[in-house]
C-alpha positions in Angstrom: 123.0 -63.9 -133.6 125.3 -62.3 -130.5 124.2 -63.0 -126.6 122.1 -59.2 -126.9 120.5 -60.0 -130.5 116.6 -59.5 -130.2 114.1 -60.1 -132.6 110.6 -59.1 -132.7 107.8 -61.5 -132.8 103.9 -61.2 -133.2 101.1 -63.4 -132.6 98.0 -63.7 -134.0 94.8 -65.4 -135.3 95.2 -65.6 -139.7 92.4 -65.0 -141.5 91.8 -68.2 -144.0 92.2 -68.0 -147.5 90.5 -66.4 -149.7 89.9 -63.8 -147.8 93.2 -62.7 -145.9 94.6 -62.4 -149.5 91.4 -60.8 -150.6 91.4 -57.9 -148.1 95.4 -57.6 -147.5 94.9 -56.7 -151.6 92.1 -53.8 -150.4 94.3 -52.7 -147.9 97.2 -52.4 -150.7 94.7 -50.4 -153.2 93.9 -48.1 -150.1 97.3 -46.7 -150.3 99.0 -48.7 -147.3 102.4 -48.9 -148.6 102.4 -52.1 -145.7 100.0 -54.3 -146.5 102.2 -56.5 -148.2 104.2 -57.1 -145.9 101.6 -57.8 -142.9 99.7 -61.1 -143.3 95.7 -60.4 -142.2 95.4 -61.0 -139.2 93.9 -61.0 -135.7 96.8 -59.2 -132.9 97.5 -61.4 -130.2 100.7 -59.7 -129.4 101.4 -57.0 -130.8 105.5 -56.8 -132.4 107.2 -57.2 -129.0 110.6 -57.1 -129.1 112.5 -60.4 -127.1 116.2 -61.4 -127.0 116.8 -63.7 -129.7 117.6 -66.6 -127.1 114.2 -66.2 -125.3 112.9 -68.2 -128.3 112.4 -71.5 -127.2 110.8 -70.7 -124.1 108.5 -68.8 -126.3 106.9 -71.7 -128.6 107.0 -73.9 -125.3 104.5 -71.7 -123.8 102.5 -70.9 -126.8 102.3 -74.7 -127.2 100.8 -74.8 -124.0 98.2 -72.5 -124.7 96.9 -73.4 -127.9 97.4 -77.4 -126.1 94.9 -75.7 -123.4 92.6 -74.6 -126.3 89.8 -75.0 -128.4 88.4 -74.2 -131.4 85.8 -71.4 -131.9 84.6 -69.4 -134.5 85.2 -66.1 -136.2 82.6 -64.2 -137.8 83.5 -60.3 -139.2 81.5 -58.8 -140.3 81.3 -54.1 -141.4 84.1 -52.2 -140.5 84.6 -49.9 -137.6 87.1 -47.8 -136.5 89.8 -46.0 -134.1 89.7 -42.1 -135.8 90.0 -39.8 -133.7 92.4 -41.8 -131.6 94.3 -43.5 -133.7 94.4 -44.0 -137.8 92.7 -47.0 -138.7 90.1 -48.3 -140.2 89.3 -51.8 -139.3 87.2 -55.0 -140.0 85.2 -55.9 -137.0 84.9 -59.3 -135.3 81.5 -59.7 -135.0 81.3 -63.3 -133.0 84.7 -65.3 -131.3 85.9 -61.3 -130.3 86.3 -63.0 -126.2 87.7 -66.1 -127.3 90.5 -63.9 -128.7 89.8 -62.2 -125.1 91.1 -65.0 -123.9 93.3 -65.9 -125.6 95.8 -63.2 -125.6 95.4 -62.6 -121.9 97.2 -66.2 -122.1 99.3 -65.3 -123.7 100.6 -62.7 -122.6 100.6 -64.6 -118.9 102.3 -62.6 -116.4 104.0 -65.4 -115.4 105.3 -65.9 -119.1 108.3 -65.1 -121.5 105.8 -62.7 -123.4 104.5 -61.0 -120.6 103.4 -57.4 -121.2 101.1 -54.8 -121.0 98.8 -53.4 -123.9 99.1 -49.8 -124.2 95.2 -49.6 -124.6 92.9 -52.2 -124.3 92.3 -54.9 -126.1 89.8 -54.6 -128.8 89.8 -57.5 -131.7 90.2 -56.8 -135.0 91.4 -56.8 -138.5 93.2 -53.9 -139.7 92.3 -52.9 -143.6 93.9 -49.8 -143.6 96.7 -47.6 -141.2 98.1 -44.2 -141.2 96.8 -43.2 -145.0 95.2 -40.0 -146.2 91.9 -39.3 -144.4 89.7 -39.7 -148.2 91.5 -42.8 -148.2 90.7 -43.5 -144.6 87.1 -42.8 -145.5 86.7 -45.2 -148.4 88.3 -47.9 -146.7 85.5 -47.6 -144.0 82.9 -47.1 -147.0 83.8 -49.9 -148.9 84.1 -53.0 -147.0 81.8 -52.2 -144.6 79.4 -54.9 -146.3 82.2 -57.6 -145.9 81.7 -60.5 -144.1 83.0 -64.1 -144.0 83.0 -66.5 -141.3 85.2 -69.4 -140.1 86.6 -71.7 -137.0 90.1 -70.8 -135.9 92.2 -73.9 -135.6 94.7 -72.9 -134.2 97.4 -69.2 -133.6 100.8 -68.7 -135.4 104.0 -66.5 -134.7 105.3 -64.2 -136.8 108.7 -62.7 -136.6 109.1 -59.4 -138.4 112.7 -58.9 -140.8 115.2 -55.9 -141.8 113.0 -54.9 -144.4 109.5 -54.8 -142.2 108.2 -58.1 -143.8 106.8 -61.2 -141.1 107.1 -64.1 -142.2 105.2 -67.1 -140.6 107.6 -69.0 -137.8 105.2 -71.5 -136.1 101.7 -72.3 -136.6 100.2 -73.8 -133.2 97.2 -76.5 -133.9 94.6 -76.0 -130.7 94.4 -79.4 -129.4 90.2 -79.8 -129.3 87.7 -78.5 -131.8 84.5 -76.6 -131.0 82.5 -77.5 -128.2 79.4 -79.1 -129.1 75.9 -80.4 -128.7 76.0 -82.5 -125.6 79.2 -81.7 -124.0 81.7 -83.0 -126.8 84.1 -82.1 -128.7 83.4 -81.7 -132.9 85.5 -80.3 -135.5 84.2 -78.0 -138.1 85.2 -78.0 -141.6 86.6 -73.8 -142.9 83.5 -72.1 -144.2 84.6 -68.4 -144.6 81.7 -66.6 -147.3 81.3 -63.3 -148.4 77.2 -61.7 -148.8 76.7 -60.6 -152.0 77.9 -57.3 -152.7 75.4 -55.1 -153.9 73.3 -54.3 -150.9 74.9 -51.7 -148.1 74.9 -52.9 -144.1 73.2 -50.6 -141.9 74.4 -47.8 -141.2 73.5 -48.4 -137.3 75.6 -51.6 -137.1 78.8 -49.6 -138.3 80.1 -49.1 -134.7 83.2 -47.3 -133.9 85.7 -48.9 -131.8 86.4 -46.0 -128.4 89.5 -46.9 -128.2 93.0 -47.8 -130.1 95.2 -50.8 -130.4 98.3 -52.2 -130.9 98.6 -53.3 -134.9 101.3 -55.9 -136.8 
């Protein structure tokens, strides 16, 4: 790359298997053409163009953020939408949102190489439909309303957008410790995602719509 070359990076928390692939497939089934180019995730840093020469400093910064962090529980439950402000339907982060918010602030540390302002207040979520016709958005909102899974987030990852628009995993950054357990000790919790029976529908009163749009990978 030349001296003035740039790359577009993103930092995110991956949704583990089998649920990452499941939600990616469902996003594609709703007609979202971008689905197969975007691994299922919770955004920590939206697409950000940086000098290619800054990569070593960025990776060192992210390694430091991970070293200072610890694993935390995440639970996805039900759907929400940023409509009409932004054409996005998402699966809600019912647990772990505060930890994601703190983590993304450290990633965007004003003194670090990824310092940037966000166009909207940060709202952790997992996008399942973006910029598609309204009937398809409604379908995504309804059909994933009873989706639920949980796991322990053990780290985050750096992605780069290729010339073809596809996001590629470049490096993973594991947290230094597990979640804080009883008695003040750190313990590792195994990955344990789950999906409830789909026969019962989530009551409408818990299908909360978000107030603000948020940038998505």
